N, C-alpha and C positions, 0 to 999 in steps of 0.2 A: 070370732072370739079368740083372744090371745091364749096361747098355751100357758098353763100354770108354771110359774117360775120355780126352778129348783132351789131348795134350801142348800146353800153352799157357803161354807166358812172353813177356815183352817181348824184342824183338830176335831172335826166331827166324824163319828163312826156311822157307817151306812150298811144296811142290808140291801144289796143290789140284785135284781133279777132281770133277765131278758129271755124272751121266748121266740121260737121260730115263727115266721109269718104263717098264719093259718095252721099253727101247731105242727109245722113241718119239722122233720128230723134235722138237727143242725150238727150232730156228731154221728157219722155213719159207722165209724170204726175207731180203733185206738189211735191211728195216725191223726185223725181229725182232733181227737181229744188232746193229744200231746201237742199238736200245733196250736190249739187254743191256749194251753197252759204256757207254752213258750211266749206267746204274744202277751198273755197276762203278766208274765215276768218282765217283759220289756216295758209295758205300760206302768207297772208298779215302780220300776226303776226311774223311768223318765219323768213320772209325775209325783214321785215321792209318796207313794201309797204304802201303808202298812196293811198287808193282807193277813187276816186272822183265820179265815176259814173259807172253804169253797166246796162246791159239789157240781159236777157236770152230769146232767141227765141226758136223755136222748133228744128232747126238743126244747130244753131250757137250761139255764145255769143259775147258780146262786153264788154270790161273793160277799163276804163281810170284810170291810176295809175301812181304814181311817185315813183321812186326807191330811197332808201337811200344809197344803195350800187350798184355796177355794177353787178347785179345778176338777171336781168330780165329772161334770158334763164333758169336759175336754178329754178326760181319761177314758170314759166309757165310749165316747164317739170314736176315739182312736182304736180301742179294743174291738168294738163291734165292726167298725169299718174295715179294719185290716183282716179280721177273721172272715168277714163276708167275702172279701176279695179272694182269699184262699179257697173258701167253699165253692164259689162260683167257678173259679178256674179249675179246681180239681174235679168237680162233679158236672161240669158243663151246664151249670145253671145260670139263668139270666133273670135278673130282678132282685127284689129284696130277699134277704135271708132272715133278718130279725123283724118282728112284728112291732111297728111303731117305736116309740121311745122306751128306753129301759125304765124300770121302776126302782125307786130308791126310798127306803125308810131310814130316817135318822134314828139312831139307837142310843139311848142313855146307857152308858157303860155300867154304872152302878146298879141299874135295875134290870136291864134286859140283855146285856152283852152275852153272858154265858147261855141264856135261854135261846137267843137267836142262833148262836153257833151250834148248839145242840139240834135245833130245828133243821138247820142246813144239812148237817151230816146224817140226819135220820131220813132224808128224802128217799134214798133207794129202798129203805125198809118199808116206809109207808106205801111206796109204789109196788111192793111185792116182788122186787127184783132180787133181793137178798134177804137172808134171815137176820143178819146182824150188820151194823155199819162197817165193821172191819172186813167184811167180805166184798166191799165195793172199792175197787182200786182207784176210782176217779173222784174221790173226795179227799179232804184234808184230814179225815179222822185217823187213818193209819199212821200218818206222820206225827199227828198231835200226840198220840198215845205211845209212840216209840216203836211201832211195828214196821215202819218203812222210813227210808231217808226223806228228809224234808226238802221240798222244792226250794230253789234259791230265793224265791220271793215270799215264802210263808214265814210270818213273824209270830212266833208262839209265846213270846215272853208275857204279853199282856193277858192272854187267855189263861195260860197255865198259872200265871201269878195271881189271878183271881182266886184260884183254889189253894195253891201251895206257897204263895209268897215267893221268896227267892229260890226255893227248892222246886225246880222245874220237874224233876222226876216225881216228886210227891204230887205236884199239880197235875201231871199226866195221869197218875193213878186215880186221883179224885175226879178229874173230868171224865174218865172212862166210866167210873161208877155213877156219876151224874147222868151220863147218857143211858147207861144200862137201866137206871131206875126210872126212866121216863114213863109217864102214864099217858092217858088219852089227851090231856091238856097240851102235851108237847107236840101234837099233830097239827096245831094251828097257831097262828099269830094274829094279833089285832090288825085290822086293815088300815089303821091310821098311818099317815105319812110320817108321824113322829111316835116312836115307842118310848114311853117313859112315864114318870109320875106327873101329877098336875103341875108341880112347880117347874119341871123340865119342859113340859109342853107349852106352858105359858110364855117361856122365853121366845118361842117362835110364832105365836099367834099374831101378835101385833106387827111383828116384822114382816111376816108373810102377807098379811092383809094389806099393809102399806105398799109393799113391793109389787103386789099383783095389780094395784091401781096405778101406782106412780111410774114404775119403770117402763112398761110398754108405752105410756103416754109420753114420757120424756124421749124414748127412742123414736117415736113417730114425729115428734116436734123437731128433734135435733139431727136426725140422720139425713144424709143427702139422698136425693132421688136416684133411682136405678140408672137413669141416663147419665147422670154425673158420675156415678160409681164406675160405670163401664166405659167412660170416655177414654179413648186411646188404647183400650185393651184389645189388641188385634191378634196376639198369639194365643195358643191354647193355654200355656202356662199362666199368662197374664189374666186370661178370662177366669181360669180356675181360682186364682188368688182373689180376684174381685168377687167371685161367687162366695168364697169363704168369708170375705169382709162383709158382704151383704147379709149373709146368714147370721153372723155375730151381731150385726146391727138390728136384728129382729125381723128381717124379711123372711117370709115363709118360702119353702122350697118351690111351691107352685107359683108364687109371685115371681121368683127369679126365673123359673123355667118359662113362664108366660112372656116375660120381657124378652128373653133370648130365643123364643120360638123353638124350644126343645122340650124333652121329657124331663119330669122332675127327678127320675132315677139317674139321669145323666148328671144333673146338678149335684145330687147326693154323692155320686162317685167322685166327682171333681173336688168337692169339699173335703171328702175323706182323704184325698191325696195331698192336701196342703197342710203344712204345719201351722198350728194356730199360735196366737200371740204368747201363750203361757209356756211355750217350749215343746209342744207336741211334735214328735218326729213324723216324717212321712212314712206311709206304709212301705214304701220302697226301700227303707233303711232297715227293715226287719232282718235279723241275723239268720233266721231259719228259712225253710222252704216257703215259697209263695204259691 
């Protein structure tokens, strides 16, 4: 069965989460957390993401971001792939760091935007790690309400504008009050892949249904076979590039690995090292430590 297609379009806002494989810890200490945020900043810049909120827990993360292009999958593949390389190298780990694909909910800004951002920054409180969100250093809350400097990638205008219009200081105070007033309903979000009212959800139902039927079928009919794709690819770099092309054409990791007689994790690492067509930079170009 083909994987469900991502809902991707310019200007959509997403609540993105990803977990460690088998719920393993993905941030062992503050150095890991800062390394992840550095990479998030790089990806936000290279993919033109507007990041509104984030929270790093021990075995998962949350990010609320708006895309300028239809490139969420490429952005998250770059972020998770580069951070996984860092984790494996620093901690002597071999294999997957993140569990499967990331999860992404499309968020209607008028209805759920502030609620989702509140949900994200309250994660450490719900987990019993701190008594209040301002006590957790690794979320966007402190920067949002003016208690800490804002990371270079955090865009606060839209969230604070929801509360205070052009007066961002007023918006910060009102968002802080909004979070402080959270009741039990703030501890959960609907499980739907689209968060919004019926009119907003209806925009995606027919599109998603048609895409899930037609796009995989078109990919299978029009894509070249693997033998053709890998013809003449004799160097490691050339093979990695062809792996990335095959993956973008809809071949599964295990299909590519089976053809090349290698392990699918080898294919995954090779794909993560190759810039994709929409301008993703290689992990090797990251400015910080690897």
